[in-house]
C-alpha positions as CSV (number, residue, x, y, z in Angstrom):
1,X,143.3,-19.9,-28.6
2,X,143.2,-17.2,-31.2
3,X,140.8,-14.3,-31.0
4,X,139.1,-14.0,-34.5
5,X,136.8,-11.1,-33.7
6,X,137.1,-8.2,-36.0
7,X,138.7,-10.3,-38.8
8,X,136.0,-9.2,-41.3
9,X,137.2,-6.5,-43.7
10,X,135.5,-3.1,-43.7
11,X,134.6,-3.5,-47.4
12,X,132.9,-6.8,-46.7
13,X,130.8,-5.2,-43.9
14,X,129.9,-2.3,-46.2
15,X,128.8,-4.7,-48.9
16,X,126.7,-6.6,-46.4
17,X,125.0,-3.4,-45.2
18,X,124.3,-2.3,-48.7
19,X,122.8,-5.7,-49.6
20,X,120.5,-5.5,-46.5
21,X,119.5,-1.9,-47.4
22,X,118.7,-3.0,-51.0
23,X,116.6,-5.9,-49.7
24,X,114.7,-3.5,-47.4
25,X,114.0,-1.1,-50.3
26,X,112.7,-4.0,-52.5
27,X,110.4,-5.1,-49.7
28,X,109.1,-1.6,-49.3
29,X,108.4,-1.2,-53.0
30,X,106.7,-4.6,-53.2
31,X,104.6,-3.7,-50.1
32,X,103.5,-0.5,-51.8
33,X,102.6,-2.3,-55.1
34,X,100.6,-5.0,-53.3
35,X,98.9,-2.4,-51.1
36,X,97.8,-0.5,-54.2
37,X,96.5,-3.6,-55.9
38,X,94.6,-4.7,-52.8
39,X,93.3,-1.1,-52.4
40,X,91.9,-1.2,-56.0
41,X,90.4,-4.7,-55.7
42,X,88.9,-4.3,-52.3
43,X,85.5,-2.9,-53.5
44,X,85.2,-5.6,-56.1
45,X,86.0,-8.3,-53.5
46,X,83.4,-6.8,-51.1
47,X,80.8,-6.8,-53.9
48,X,81.6,-10.4,-54.7
49,X,81.2,-11.4,-51.1
50,X,77.9,-9.5,-50.9
51,X,76.7,-11.2,-54.0
52,X,77.5,-14.7,-52.6
53,X,75.7,-13.9,-49.4
54,X,72.6,-12.7,-51.3
55,X,72.6,-15.8,-53.5
56,X,73.0,-18.0,-50.5
57,X,70.1,-16.3,-48.7
58,X,67.9,-16.7,-51.9
59,X,68.9,-20.4,-52.1
60,X,70.5,-19.9,-55.6
61,X,73.8,-21.5,-54.6
């Protein structure tokens, strides 16, 4: 039986690590963008929910 551990080239491992780091950076940027959008829309969403509750209480829905 042949031992195949360590048969991966250093360049291949480096490329794999770089791809994983790039994916993590993309996820961080997307999280920041989505967080900003949600942060801007949160007051509008809360006003919409408040309006729906008031309309429901006044039997307008």
